[in-house]
C-alpha positions in Angstrom: -18.9 -3.4 30.5 -20.6 -3.8 33.8 -23.9 -1.9 33.4 -26.5 -2.3 36.1 -29.4 -4.6 35.0 -32.0 -2.2 36.4 -31.4 0.1 33.5 -32.6 -2.6 31.1 -35.5 -3.9 33.3 -37.1 -0.5 33.6 -37.1 0.2 29.9 -40.7 0.9 28.7 -42.3 -2.0 26.9 -43.7 0.4 24.2 -40.2 1.4 23.2 -39.1 -2.2 22.9 -42.2 -3.0 20.8 -41.5 0.0 18.6 -38.0 -1.2 18.0 -39.2 -4.7 17.1 -41.8 -3.3 14.7 -39.2 -1.1 13.1 -36.9 -4.1 12.5 -39.8 -6.2 11.1 -40.9 -3.3 8.8 -37.4 -2.8 7.5 -37.0 -6.5 6.8 -40.3 -6.6 5.0 -39.4 -3.6 2.9 -36.0 -5.1 1.9 -37.5 -8.4 1.0 -39.1 -6.8 -2.1 -35.5 -6.5 -3.4 -35.2 -10.2 -3.7 -35.5 -11.4 -7.2 -33.6 -11.3 -10.5 -33.6 -7.9 -12.1 -32.1 -9.3 -15.3 -35.1 -11.5 -16.1 -37.1 -8.6 -17.6 -34.1 -6.5 -18.7 -34.3 -5.4 -22.3 -31.6 -4.0 -24.6 -32.2 -0.6 -26.1 -32.6 -1.1 -29.8 -31.0 2.3 -30.5 -27.8 1.2 -28.8 -24.8 0.5 -31.1 -24.2 -2.8 -29.3 -27.8 -4.1 -29.4 -27.2 -6.5 -32.2 -24.1 -8.0 -30.6 -25.8 -8.4 -27.2 -28.8 -10.2 -28.8 -26.5 -12.5 -30.8 -24.3 -13.4 -27.8 -27.3 -13.9 -25.5 -28.9 -16.3 -28.0 -25.6 -18.2 -28.7 -25.8 -21.8 -27.3 -22.2 -22.5 -26.4 -20.9 -25.4 -24.2 -18.7 -24.9 -21.2 -15.1 -26.1 -21.5 -14.2 -29.5 -20.1 -11.1 -30.8 -18.5 -10.0 -32.5 -21.7 -9.8 -29.1 -23.4 -7.0 -27.9 -21.0 -3.9 -27.5 -23.1 -0.8 -29.5 -22.5 2.2 -28.1 -20.6 4.6 -26.4 -23.0 7.8 -28.3 -23.8 10.1 -25.2 -23.6 9.4 -24.6 -19.9 12.1 -25.8 -17.5 11.1 -28.5 -15.0 10.1 -27.5 -11.5 13.2 -29.0 -9.8 15.4 -26.6 -11.8 13.6 -23.7 -10.2 14.5 -25.1 -6.8 18.1 -25.6 -7.9 18.3 -21.9 -9.1 16.8 -20.8 -5.8 19.4 -22.9 -3.9 22.2 -21.3 -5.9 21.0 -17.8 -5.1 20.8 -18.8 -1.4 24.4 -20.1 -1.5 25.7 -17.0 -3.1 24.0 -14.9 -0.5 25.4 -16.9 2.4 28.9 -16.7 0.9 28.6 -12.9 0.5 27.4 -12.6 4.1 30.2 -14.7 5.4 32.8 -12.8 3.5 31.5 -9.4 4.6 30.6 -10.3 8.2 32.0 -8.1 11.0 35.7 -8.8 11.9 36.4 -10.6 8.7 38.4 -7.8 7.0 40.4 -4.8 8.0 41.3 -1.5 6.3 44.9 -1.1 5.3 46.9 2.0 4.2 44.2 4.3 5.4 46.7 7.1 6.1 48.1 6.9 2.6 44.5 7.1 1.2 43.6 10.1 3.5 46.8 12.0 2.6 46.2 11.5 -1.2 42.6 12.7 -0.8 43.8 15.8 1.1 46.4 16.6 -1.6 43.7 16.2 -4.3 41.3 18.5 -2.4 43.8 21.4 -2.3 45.2 23.6 0.4 43.4 23.8 3.7 41.4 27.0 4.3 42.0 29.0 7.5 39.2 28.8 10.1 36.8 31.8 10.3 37.0 34.0 13.3 34.2 33.4 15.8 33.5 37.2 16.3 32.3 37.6 12.7 29.4 35.2 13.3 28.4 36.9 16.6 28.5 40.3 14.9 26.4 39.0 12.0 23.8 37.5 14.4 23.7 40.7 16.5 23.2 42.8 13.3 20.3 40.6 12.3 18.6 40.9 15.7 19.0 44.7 15.6 17.4 45.0 12.2 14.6 42.5 12.8 11.1 43.9 13.0 8.2 42.0 14.6 5.2 41.2 12.4 2.2 43.5 12.6 -0.6 42.7 15.0 -3.6 40.8 13.7 -6.5 42.8 12.4 -9.5 42.5 14.7 
């Protein structure tokens, strides 16, 4: 944006000072939120989980170490077999795409198939006369009534 600099130079200094003071005041008021609210938190003794919370909070447990990581299960297939399975899927896909690509196959005996489908469908019905549709549409237009005007 190309705003003229005179708009910023003529700004009253009091307004700038008020903005700076507002930002400083906001920062000072938010600095009171810094701290750990859980330091003084207490568990309600009437709570049904109070005993469990106290017991677990007092428990002195060590953190797990790398030596405690379990071994890889023996019944899992090796990683290279996953790659081989993926390669087989890719090969099957490429084979299917090559077999069904455009211009790789042609329809045969389509007339025989179409004739058998027509025979199974039954006799052909005669076409409706066009005048019936026009008369029906004209009758609907004649009987149609416009909606009532809106209430004002």
